[in-house]
Each structure stands twice: as C-alpha cells, then as structure tokens.
DOKEZA-968542 format. One record per residue (C-alpha): residue in one letter; chain; x, y, z. Coordinates in Angstrom, 2 decimals. Layout:
<pts>
+-----+-------+---------+---------+---------+
! res ! chain !      px !      py !      pz !
+-----+-------+---------+---------+---------+
!   a !     A !       X !       Y !       Z !
...
+-----+-------+---------+---------+---------+
</pts>
This chain:
<pts>
+-----+-------+---------+---------+---------+
! res ! chain !      px !      py !      pz !
+-----+-------+---------+---------+---------+
!   m !     A !   18.38 !   13.22 !  -15.62 !
!   a !     A !   17.27 !    9.59 !  -15.90 !
!   y !     A !   14.05 !    8.33 !  -14.37 !
!   s !     A !   13.30 !    4.70 !  -13.54 !
!   a !     A !   10.63 !    2.77 !  -15.41 !
!   k !     A !    8.47 !    2.90 !  -12.25 !
!   v !     A !    8.71 !    6.70 !  -12.07 !
!   m !     A !    7.73 !    6.94 !  -15.72 !
!   e !     A !    4.82 !    4.52 !  -15.20 !
!   h !     A !    3.45 !    6.46 !  -12.21 !
!   f !     A !    3.88 !    9.74 !  -14.09 !
!   s !     A !    2.22 !    8.46 !  -17.27 !
!   n !     A !   -0.53 !    6.50 !  -15.50 !
!   p !     A !   -0.83 !    7.89 !  -11.97 !
!   h !     A !   -2.89 !    5.93 !   -9.46 !
!   n !     A !   -5.52 !    7.42 !   -7.14 !
!   v !     A !   -5.84 !   10.77 !   -8.91 !
!   g !     A !   -8.75 !   12.98 !   -7.93 !
!   e !     A !  -10.61 !   14.37 !   -4.97 !
!   i !     A !  -12.67 !   12.76 !   -2.22 !
!   k !     A !  -15.61 !   15.10 !   -1.70 !
!   d !     A !  -16.43 !   13.81 !    1.79 !
!   a !     A !  -12.81 !   13.24 !    2.85 !
!   d !     A !  -12.04 !   12.66 !    6.51 !
!   g !     A !   -8.75 !   14.53 !    6.12 !
!   v !     A !   -7.20 !   16.81 !    3.52 !
!   g !     A !   -3.59 !   17.91 !    3.52 !
!   e !     A !   -1.84 !   20.33 !    1.22 !
!   v !     A !    1.87 !   21.00 !    1.05 !
!   g !     A !    3.98 !   22.90 !   -1.41 !
!   n !     A !    7.44 !   23.98 !   -2.26 !
!   p !     A !    7.69 !   27.64 !   -3.28 !
!   k !     A !   11.13 !   27.15 !   -4.87 !
!   c !     A !    9.94 !   24.75 !   -7.56 !
!   g !     A !    6.19 !   25.36 !   -7.53 !
!   d !     A !    5.14 !   21.79 !   -6.69 !
!   i !     A !    1.86 !   21.62 !   -4.78 !
!   m !     A !    0.34 !   18.37 !   -3.49 !
!   r !     A !   -3.10 !   17.90 !   -1.99 !
!   m !     A !   -3.95 !   14.53 !   -0.43 !
!   y !     A !   -7.42 !   13.34 !    0.56 !
!   i !     A !   -8.01 !   10.42 !    2.94 !
!   k !     A !  -11.07 !    8.44 !    3.92 !
!   v !     A !  -10.71 !    6.60 !    7.23 !
!   d !     A !  -12.78 !    3.77 !    8.71 !
!   n !     A !  -11.83 !    2.15 !   12.04 !
!   d !     A !   -8.37 !    3.77 !   11.90 !
!   v !     A !   -7.72 !    2.33 !    8.40 !
!   i !     A !   -7.18 !    4.52 !    5.34 !
!   t !     A !   -9.82 !    3.00 !    3.08 !
!   d !     A !   -9.37 !    5.49 !    0.25 !
!   v !     A !   -6.76 !    8.06 !   -0.66 !
!   k !     A !   -6.55 !   10.38 !   -3.63 !
!   f !     A !   -4.30 !   13.20 !   -4.70 !
!   m !     A !   -4.18 !   16.29 !   -6.86 !
!   t !     A !   -0.67 !   17.47 !   -7.67 !
!   f !     A !    0.51 !   20.48 !   -9.60 !
!   g !     A !    4.13 !   19.94 !  -10.46 !
!   c !     A !    6.75 !   18.05 !  -12.37 !
!   g !     A !    6.66 !   14.40 !  -13.38 !
!   a !     A !    8.54 !   13.34 !  -10.24 !
!   a !     A !    5.99 !   15.16 !   -8.05 !
!   i !     A !    3.14 !   13.31 !   -9.76 !
!   a !     A !    4.95 !    9.96 !   -9.56 !
!   t !     A !    5.79 !   10.34 !   -5.86 !
!   s !     A !    2.20 !   11.38 !   -5.07 !
!   s !     A !    0.90 !    8.33 !   -6.92 !
!   m !     A !    3.31 !    5.96 !   -5.19 !
!   a !     A !    2.66 !    7.45 !   -1.73 !
!   t !     A !   -1.08 !    6.89 !   -2.13 !
!   d !     A !   -0.46 !    3.28 !   -3.16 !
!   l !     A !    1.76 !    2.75 !   -0.12 !
!   v !     A !   -0.77 !    4.03 !    2.46 !
!   k !     A !   -4.06 !    2.78 !    1.01 !
!   g !     A !   -5.42 !    0.02 !    3.24 !
!   k !     A !   -2.96 !    0.81 !    6.03 !
!   t !     A !   -3.79 !    1.95 !    9.54 !
!   i !     A !   -3.05 !    5.54 !   10.41 !
!   p !     A !   -0.03 !    4.55 !   12.55 !
!   e !     A !    1.32 !    2.49 !    9.62 !
!   a !     A !    0.74 !    5.38 !    7.20 !
!   l !     A !    2.58 !    7.77 !    9.52 !
!   k !     A !    5.67 !    5.57 !    9.22 !
!   l !     A !    5.87 !    6.33 !    5.48 !
!   t !     A !    9.16 !    8.04 !    4.71 !
!   n !     A !   10.39 !    9.83 !    1.64 !
!   k !     A !   13.06 !    7.12 !    1.37 !
!   a !     A !   10.36 !    4.42 !    1.20 !
!   v !     A !    8.63 !    6.35 !   -1.59 !
!   m !     A !   11.92 !    6.68 !   -3.50 !
!   e !     A !   12.78 !    3.01 !   -3.02 !
!   a !     A !    9.32 !    1.94 !   -4.24 !
!   l !     A !    9.96 !    4.02 !   -7.37 !
!   d !     A !   13.45 !    2.50 !   -7.85 !
!   g !     A !   15.06 !    5.84 !   -7.04 !
!   l !     A !   14.91 !    9.49 !   -8.01 !
!   p !     A !   17.58 !   11.86 !   -9.30 !
!   a !     A !   19.08 !   13.85 !   -6.40 !
!   i !     A !   17.53 !   17.07 !   -7.69 !
!   k !     A !   14.06 !   15.48 !   -7.36 !
!   v !     A !   14.36 !   14.08 !   -3.81 !
!   h !     A !   12.27 !   17.02 !   -2.56 !
!   c !     A !    9.26 !   15.54 !   -4.40 !
!   s !     A !    9.40 !   12.44 !   -2.21 !
!   v !     A !    9.64 !   14.66 !    0.88 !
!   l !     A !    6.53 !   16.53 !   -0.27 !
!   a !     A !    4.66 !   13.24 !   -0.75 !
!   e !     A !    5.53 !   12.11 !    2.78 !
!   q !     A !    4.52 !   15.48 !    4.21 !
!   a !     A !    1.23 !   15.55 !    2.25 !
!   i !     A !    0.17 !   12.24 !    3.81 !
!   k !     A !    1.09 !   13.58 !    7.26 !
!   a !     A !   -0.81 !   16.82 !    6.58 !
!   a !     A !   -3.95 !   14.85 !    5.63 !
!   v !     A !   -3.68 !   12.75 !    8.81 !
!   s !     A !   -3.15 !   15.94 !   10.85 !
!   d !     A !   -6.33 !   17.38 !    9.36 !
!   y !     A !   -8.15 !   14.12 !   10.15 !
!   y !     A !   -7.20 !   14.47 !   13.84 !
!   r !     A !   -7.98 !   18.21 !   13.94 !
!   r !     A !  -11.48 !   17.53 !   12.59 !
!   r !     A !  -11.98 !   15.19 !   15.56 !
!   g !     A !  -10.82 !   17.77 !   18.08 !
!   i !     A !   -7.46 !   16.06 !   18.65 !
!   d !     A !   -4.17 !   17.95 !   18.58 !
!   p !     A !   -2.22 !   16.12 !   15.84 !
!   t !     A !    1.23 !   17.43 !   16.74 !
!   p !     A !    2.07 !   14.80 !   19.42 !
!   i !     A !    0.92 !   12.03 !   17.04 !
!   v !     A !    2.02 !   13.28 !   13.62 !
!   g !     A !    4.78 !   15.73 !   14.53 !
!   e !     A !    5.50 !   18.96 !   12.76 !
!   i !     A !    4.90 !   19.10 !    9.02 !
!   k !     A !    8.33 !   20.09 !    7.76 !
!   d !     A !    9.11 !   22.23 !    4.77 !
!   a !     A !   10.66 !   20.54 !    1.76 !
!   d !     A !   12.90 !   23.54 !    0.99 !
!   e !     A !   15.97 !   21.94 !    2.59 !
!   a !     A !   15.68 !   18.84 !    0.44 !
!   h !     A !   15.15 !   20.99 !   -2.65 !
!   e !     A !   18.27 !   23.02 !   -1.99 !
!   h !     A !   20.53 !   20.11 !   -1.15 !
!   g !     A !   19.01 !   17.16 !   -2.98 !
!   v !     A !   18.77 !   15.12 !    0.24 !
!   s !     A !   16.14 !   14.38 !    2.82 !
!   e !     A !   16.29 !   16.08 !    6.17 !
!   e !     A !   17.18 !   12.72 !    7.70 !
!   d !     A !   20.37 !   12.65 !    5.62 !
!   e !     A !   21.67 !   16.00 !    6.85 !
+-----+-------+---------+---------+---------+
</pts>
C-alpha cells in the first residue's frame, strides 16, 4: 500500500491538532469496523470557520485526512465548508489507496457533524442544511465513497 508524499507529510506533521475548549461546534464520527474515531472542533465568527482542530484515533490515513480536511475548511464560510467532499480531501492528498477511502469519508462527515452541532447549539435543526451524517461503513467495505456506488 503506497501513500503519497502529501499523505505522509500530513501523517508525520498533522496540522490543526488539538481541542478548542470553547468550540462553537464539536462533531465526532467513527467507524466500528476499523476503529477510526475523529473529533472535529470548530470556532465560527460571522458564519466563517475561524479555527478548526481535530483529535483522531486511527491509522495514518485517518490522521492525514483529518489534517487535510481542517486545512480545507479553515477560513471558509459554513456553506463553503459543507461542500467539502471526501473526493476533495483525497485529491488534496494526491490520492489514497482504495482500502483507505473510508478515512476521507470520515473526515468529510466529521466536519459536517461539527457544523450540525454548531446549528443545534443555536436551536436550529441542522438536517435541512447539513443533511444526514452518513456512516462510513459502506466505503470501508467497498473501498469507494457512497457517491461512487
């Protein structure tokens, strides 16, 4: 299983690691099949994600995709962040082995879970805005994103 230089860089030197104690939204997702767990923290000001951090328990690809996802949404508006796809995360990392695609799905879903929590804390139903937070099991089993099926 070969990883790109970008995957190795984000695994070895992950960006935005840690917690935000006074986060405006916190999302946690996991995959019971492989044991990967991602928790994302967001700080929002005027609809812009001004800070984002993550804590991930998992393989190197899970850490790399978490790191890249935080880079991709930091400084973006919430609507822009919600457009983040697992494919965009993979492309930014110059690809992932098929067996690790589920890590990029988890990263996408962790961002969406944090945004959902942000809306819930404000008394807003996030489902019409964010959609359902999907399970990454399908991607883990098949090595593809749900969009590819």
